[in-house]
C-alpha positions in Angstrom: -17.2 24.8 89.5 -15.2 21.4 88.9 -11.5 21.8 88.7 -9.3 21.3 85.6 -8.2 17.9 86.9 -12.0 16.6 86.9 -12.3 17.8 83.2 -8.9 16.0 82.3 -10.3 12.8 84.0 -13.4 13.0 82.2 -11.5 13.6 78.8 -9.0 10.9 79.3 -12.1 8.5 80.1 -13.8 9.6 76.9 -10.8 9.2 74.8 -10.0 5.8 76.3 -13.6 4.6 75.5 -13.3 5.9 72.0 -9.8 4.1 71.5 -11.3 0.9 72.8 -14.1 1.1 70.5 -11.8 1.7 67.6 -9.6 -1.3 68.5 -12.4 -3.8 69.4 -15.4 -2.9 67.1 -15.6 -4.4 63.7 -18.6 -2.3 62.3 -17.4 0.6 60.4 -20.2 2.9 61.8 -19.3 2.1 65.3 -15.8 2.8 64.5 -16.6 6.1 63.1 -18.6 7.0 66.2 -15.6 6.0 68.4 -13.5 8.4 66.5 -16.0 11.2 67.0 -16.0 10.4 70.8 -12.2 10.8 70.7 -12.5 14.1 69.1 -15.1 15.3 71.6 -12.5 14.2 74.3 -10.0 16.5 72.7 -12.5 19.4 72.7 -13.2 18.9 76.6 -9.4 19.4 76.9 -9.2 22.4 74.9 -12.1 24.2 76.6 -11.1 23.2 79.9 -7.5 24.6 79.5 -9.0 27.7 77.6 -11.1 28.4 80.6 -8.2 27.7 83.2 -5.9 30.2 81.2 -8.6 32.8 80.6 -8.1 32.7 77.0 -10.3 32.1 74.0 -7.7 30.4 71.8 -8.8 26.9 72.8 -12.4 27.7 72.3 -11.8 29.0 68.8 -9.7 26.0 68.1 -12.4 23.7 69.2 -14.7 25.3 66.7 -12.3 24.3 64.0 -12.1 20.8 65.3 -15.8 20.4 65.3 -15.9 21.8 61.7 -13.3 19.1 60.6 -15.3 16.3 62.4 -18.4 17.2 60.6 -16.5 16.8 57.4 -14.8 13.7 58.4 -18.4 12.3 59.5 -19.9 13.2 56.0 -17.0 11.8 54.0 -16.8 8.7 56.2 -20.5 7.9 55.9 -20.2 8.3 52.1 -17.3 5.8 52.1 -19.5 3.4 54.3 -22.4 3.7 52.0 -20.4 3.1 48.9 -18.6 0.1 50.6 -22.1 -1.2 51.5 -23.3 -1.0 47.8 -20.2 -2.9 46.7 -19.7 -5.5 49.3 -23.1 -5.5 51.0 -21.5 -5.4 54.4 -20.0 -2.7 56.8 -17.5 -5.0 58.5 -14.0 -3.5 58.7 -12.4 -7.0 58.0 -14.2 -7.2 54.7 -13.1 -3.9 53.7 -9.5 -4.5 53.5 -9.9 -5.9 49.9 -11.8 -3.2 47.9 -11.4 -4.9 44.5 -14.8 -6.2 43.6 
């Protein structure tokens, strides 16, 4: 079984990749996927600490984070679809001005 530090390094790497994806990318769908990657990095942390402390609290909280992430993805995709219908693009720079 890998140590807690290995899971923390994995989580930190996933979070860093997600953060770089949010900062660098201009496509809204890619930014949404990068945010999901960051939330999954948090989930890895929660489960690792939950296992290390022999508690189920972190795992229960992870279920709530996954539920919120699913809702966020649904709302985010709905916003992206409406933006595409309005502007015919999913570029983040074009979405700054939402008036027709």
